N, C-alpha and C positions, 0 to 999 in steps of 0.2 A: 685584389684591388682593394685597397682604405676607402676607395668610394662605395664599393659594394658590401662592405661591412657596416659603412655606416647608412646606408639606403635601404629599403624594401621596394623589392620586384612586383613590378605589375606587367600588366598584359591588357593592349587597345587592337581594335580588330579597325580592318581599312577605311578610312574617311573620317575616322576619330579624332574630336577636336584638341587635344592633348591640354591647350590653354590658350584661352581667347585677351583679343585686347580689351584692358577695364581689369582683369584678374589681378589680384596682388600679387606677386611674384616674391613670392615664398618658400620654393624651390626648385633645386636645379636638377636635370635630368642625365642621365648617361644610357645615350641606346645601344643596348646587349642585339639585336637583330633587329631590322625593319631598316624603310626611308622617311623619312621626314620633313615636309616643306614647311618653310616657313611665310609667311606673308600677311599680307594688309589688303583690308577693302577699301576697294577707293570708292567716291563721292557717288557713282551710278550702280557701286555694287558690287563690281568684279573682283575678284582674286588677285590680287599684285603681290607676286613673288619679291622677295624684297633680303633674297640671300641665297646662297647655295643649299640644295637638297641636305640633308643632315642623316650623316651613316653611321652603321654600326661601330662602336666602341669612341664614337663623340659625344660632347655636354652640348647641352643647350640651356637656356632661359639663364645665364649667367650673369650678363651685363644686368639687367634690372634689378634678378634677384641681390646683388652686389651694393648694387644703390638702393633697394629696398622701394624701388617704385612700384607703379599699376606696370603691367603688360603692356605695349603698344601693337603688340605684334600678334598675329594668330597661329598655334603651332597642329597641324593636321598629317594622321600617320597617311602616307600614299602607299603604305601593303600596310601589315597586320606586325604589330610592333610588339616588344619586349622593353620592357626602360627600368633601368636603377633611379629611383628618387630619393631625393634628399634633403632632409628642410635646411633653411637656411641657416640657422645657429648653431646647427651639427654639421653643416659645411663649413663655418666659417672658422670652427673649434679645428677643423684640420685642416684648414690653412695656414693655422696660429703654430699650431705644433709641426706643418711638414711644409717647409721650405721650399725643397724639392716641388711639391705642388703647386706653392704659390706662384712659383716661377713657370711652371708648366703654364698654368692658367693665366698670367700675363702675357706669356706669347701668344697662346691662342687669341684672347681678346686683340692685340693688334694685330696678329694674323688677316682677323675678320674685318678689321677695321680696314685694311689695304684691300681683302677682297672688296669689300663696300665701295671702295673710293674707283675700284677698276670697275665692277658693274655701271659706276654713275660713267664713265669713259667711255665704255660702251655702247651705253641709251644716247649719249649725246653726240658721239663720234661716228658708228658705224650702222649702216640699215638692216632690216631685219633681217637681211638672208645673211648675213655676218654673225651676228646676234645668234642665232636660231644655231647656225654650223656648229658656232663656237657652246653654247650650250649642248649640243647632241655628243662632242666631243668630253666635253669636263664631265657629260653624263658615261660616259663608256670608261670614262678614267674612274669613276668614282664607284660605280654600279657593275661596270662593264664584264660578262664573263668570253674569254678571248675562245675562238676557236679555229679550224683550218679554212674556216672561210669569210672571219669575219668579227666583229667585236660583237655581241647582243645585250642591248639594252637590258635588265631583268625589272625595268615597270612600264607597268604599262597603265602610260600617260595619255590622256584625250588629249585633242587639236587644242582643245581651249585651255586643258592647264599648260600647254605647250607654251600656247599665247600670253598667258599673264605673266610666264618666267621671262619672256622675250620682250614684253612691252609691244604685241604687237593684238592684229585680230586674228579669231579662228580662223577668218576664210585665207587670211595672207599667210599663217601657219599651214595650210592645207594646199596649199598653191605650191609654198617652196617645199614643203615634203614631196609632191609630185614632179616636183624638178628633178630632185636629190634623189627619189626612185630612180626617176626616167635615163639620167647621167650615170646611176650603177654607182653613186657613190654610198646610196642607202638601201634595202630593202624592208620589207615587213614578215616578220614571223608568227601565224596569229596577231596578235595586238601590240606583241612586242618589237621593235626600231634594232637591225642588225646593222652596225657602220662594216660598209663592204671594204671602201679606198680612205681609210684617213686625209689621207694626202690630195684625194682630188676634194672633200669637201674643207679642208680646212683653206681650199685656195678663194672662200668666198668669202672669207678674214680677211685678207689682202686688201 
C-alpha cells in the first residue's frame, strides 16, 4: 500500500496517548493493528469519546492534518497498537499524484461527518439504555469475534470508558450492564463482554 511505503511504523502500548489536543497536526496515522479511541476532555476532566473506535486498516488524524490546524482531540490506545505515520507534506504529495487515494480520503471524511451527525442524534433522542446497547452492537461488528455462543468483544473496556462513550455516568453503565446480563443479552468472559442475543439487545434501541 502506498501509505505504508511513504511512512514509518511505530508501536505503542495500551493507554498510550498517540496525539493530544493542542498538538500541531502535521501527520496522519494508519492503524496496522490494535484499537484507538478519539476523545476530548470535559471541563471537569472526564474523557468524552467523540467518535467511534478506530480499528485496524483505518486512517486517523486526517481532517486537522489537511487543514493544518492544531489537534482538538486526543487519541488513546485501547490496546497495544502498531501505526504507520506519514508526514503531512508526504501525504499531500501522495494525494496529488494518486486521485484514487484522494477520492477514498474524501469519501472517508464524508462518512465520518455523517457518523458524527448520527452520534449527535443518538445523544439528543435516545436514553442511556439505547445508547449503550447500540454502542455494544457497534463494537461487536467492528471488534467482535463470532463463536457458537455469541459475539465476543475483544476489548477490555472499563465501565468508566463505556460511560464516556455514551455520555452517561459509570454507575448508570454498571446498572445497565447488570440488566443486560440478567436478561441474557450479554455475558462476561473474564473482563470481556460477549453479546449472546443481538436481537434482544437491539430492542433497547427501539
